[in-house]
C-alpha positions as CSV (number, residue, x, y, z in Angstrom):
1,M,80.2,127.7,-51.2
2,K,83.3,129.6,-49.4
3,E,84.4,129.3,-45.5
4,K,83.2,131.0,-42.8
5,K,86.4,132.0,-40.6
6,F,85.8,132.6,-36.9
7,I,89.4,134.3,-35.8
8,L,90.1,134.5,-32.2
9,F,93.8,136.6,-31.7
10,L,94.4,135.1,-27.7
11,H,96.6,137.8,-25.6
12,T,95.2,137.5,-21.9
13,G,95.8,134.6,-19.6
14,N,93.3,136.2,-17.6
15,Y,90.7,133.0,-17.0
16,E,87.3,134.5,-17.4
17,K,88.8,136.6,-21.2
18,L,90.1,132.2,-21.4
19,Y,86.3,130.9,-20.8
20,Q,84.6,133.8,-22.7
21,A,87.1,133.2,-25.9
22,V,86.6,129.1,-25.2
23,M,82.4,129.3,-25.6
24,L,82.7,131.6,-28.5
25,A,84.7,128.7,-30.6
26,I,82.6,126.0,-29.0
27,T,79.9,128.6,-31.2
28,A,81.0,129.4,-33.9
29,A,82.2,125.8,-34.1
30,S,79.5,124.5,-33.4
31,M,77.5,126.5,-36.2
32,G,79.8,126.2,-38.9
33,S,82.6,128.1,-38.8
34,K,86.2,127.5,-39.2
35,V,87.9,129.0,-36.1
36,Y,91.1,129.2,-35.8
37,I,92.4,130.7,-33.0
38,F,96.3,132.9,-32.4
39,L,98.1,132.6,-29.1
40,F,100.3,135.0,-28.4
41,F,102.2,136.6,-24.9
42,W,100.2,135.2,-21.1
43,A,97.4,133.2,-23.4
44,L,100.2,130.8,-25.3
45,K,102.0,130.5,-21.8
46,K,98.6,129.3,-20.2
47,F,97.9,127.0,-23.0
48,A,101.9,125.4,-23.3
49,T,102.1,124.8,-19.7
50,D,98.3,123.3,-19.0
51,K,96.9,125.8,-17.0
52,I,94.4,126.8,-19.2
53,D,92.1,125.0,-16.8
54,V,93.9,127.0,-13.6
55,I,92.2,129.8,-12.0
56,D,94.1,132.7,-10.6
57,F,92.9,136.0,-8.6
58,P,95.2,138.3,-9.4
59,E,96.3,141.3,-7.3
60,G,94.3,144.3,-7.1
61,M,90.9,142.0,-8.5
62,S,87.3,143.9,-7.2
63,D,85.2,142.6,-5.0
64,E,82.9,141.3,-7.6
65,D,85.4,140.8,-10.9
66,R,86.5,138.4,-7.9
67,H,82.5,137.1,-7.1
68,L,82.6,136.2,-11.4
69,L,85.1,134.5,-11.7
70,A,84.1,132.8,-8.8
71,S,81.0,131.4,-10.5
72,V,82.1,130.7,-14.0
73,P,81.2,127.2,-14.3
74,Q,84.8,125.0,-13.5
75,G,83.1,121.0,-13.3
76,Q,86.1,119.3,-13.8
77,S,89.9,120.4,-13.8
78,D,90.7,120.7,-17.4
79,M,87.6,122.0,-18.5
80,L,88.2,124.5,-21.1
81,K,90.8,122.2,-22.7
82,G,88.2,119.1,-22.9
83,L,85.7,121.3,-24.7
84,L,88.7,122.4,-26.8
85,S,89.3,118.7,-27.3
86,E,85.8,118.2,-28.3
87,V,85.4,120.8,-31.1
88,G,89.0,119.9,-32.3
89,Q,87.7,116.7,-33.5
90,M,84.6,118.7,-35.4
91,G,87.4,119.0,-38.0
92,N,86.6,122.8,-37.6
93,L,88.8,123.9,-34.9
94,E,93.0,125.0,-35.7
95,I,95.5,126.5,-32.7
96,Y,98.5,128.6,-33.9
97,A,101.5,130.4,-31.5
98,C,102.8,133.2,-32.4
99,S,106.9,132.4,-33.2
100,G,107.5,136.3,-31.3
101,A,105.7,135.2,-28.6
102,V,107.2,132.1,-28.1
103,K,110.6,133.4,-28.6
104,L,109.6,136.5,-25.7
105,M,108.3,134.6,-23.6
106,G,111.2,132.2,-22.9
107,L,109.4,128.9,-23.9
108,D,110.5,125.2,-25.0
109,E,109.1,125.7,-28.6
110,E,109.1,121.7,-28.8
111,L,107.1,122.0,-25.8
112,V,104.8,123.9,-27.1
113,K,104.7,122.8,-30.4
114,S,103.1,120.1,-28.2
115,K,100.5,121.8,-27.8
116,V,99.3,123.2,-31.2
117,D,98.4,122.7,-34.5
118,D,102.0,124.6,-35.5
119,I,103.8,127.6,-34.4
120,L,103.7,130.4,-37.6
121,G,104.9,133.9,-37.5
122,L,102.4,137.0,-37.9
123,P,102.9,137.1,-42.1
124,T,100.8,133.7,-42.0
125,M,98.8,134.5,-39.3
126,L,97.3,137.7,-41.1
127,K,97.7,135.6,-44.5
128,M,94.8,133.3,-42.6
129,T,92.7,135.8,-41.3
130,E,92.3,137.1,-45.3
131,G,88.1,137.0,-46.0
132,A,87.2,136.1,-41.9
133,E,83.8,136.9,-41.4
134,T,84.8,137.8,-37.6
135,Q,88.3,138.8,-36.0
136,L,88.6,139.6,-32.2
137,F,91.1,140.4,-30.2
138,I,91.1,138.8,-26.5
């Protein structure tokens, strides 16, 4: 049987988008898909610096967006990180950092390696996504 792949390309570091991405990853993994998360730029920085669960209220945010963000369930202080860890234990979640983004964001490569499964270049990432049923850019 062909492996079902669910791909998330995460670019933004906004909490509400990271929250949604984690919920999608959990759901896809629990439904039997192999989940690949590829991190770029601000999402990568949030993962690498252990700030995935930090809610930032960007300047210029509308009252409606602020209200929505404030109502997102937060549970413990490391809820998203904990949920990803639980899914990772199922064995069907892999998280990768983009090598170019690591350099562009000025992140320490060893630190990033300690937070993800590996650091990869775009050609390798794209090869891994071949045949995926779902690919989302967030």
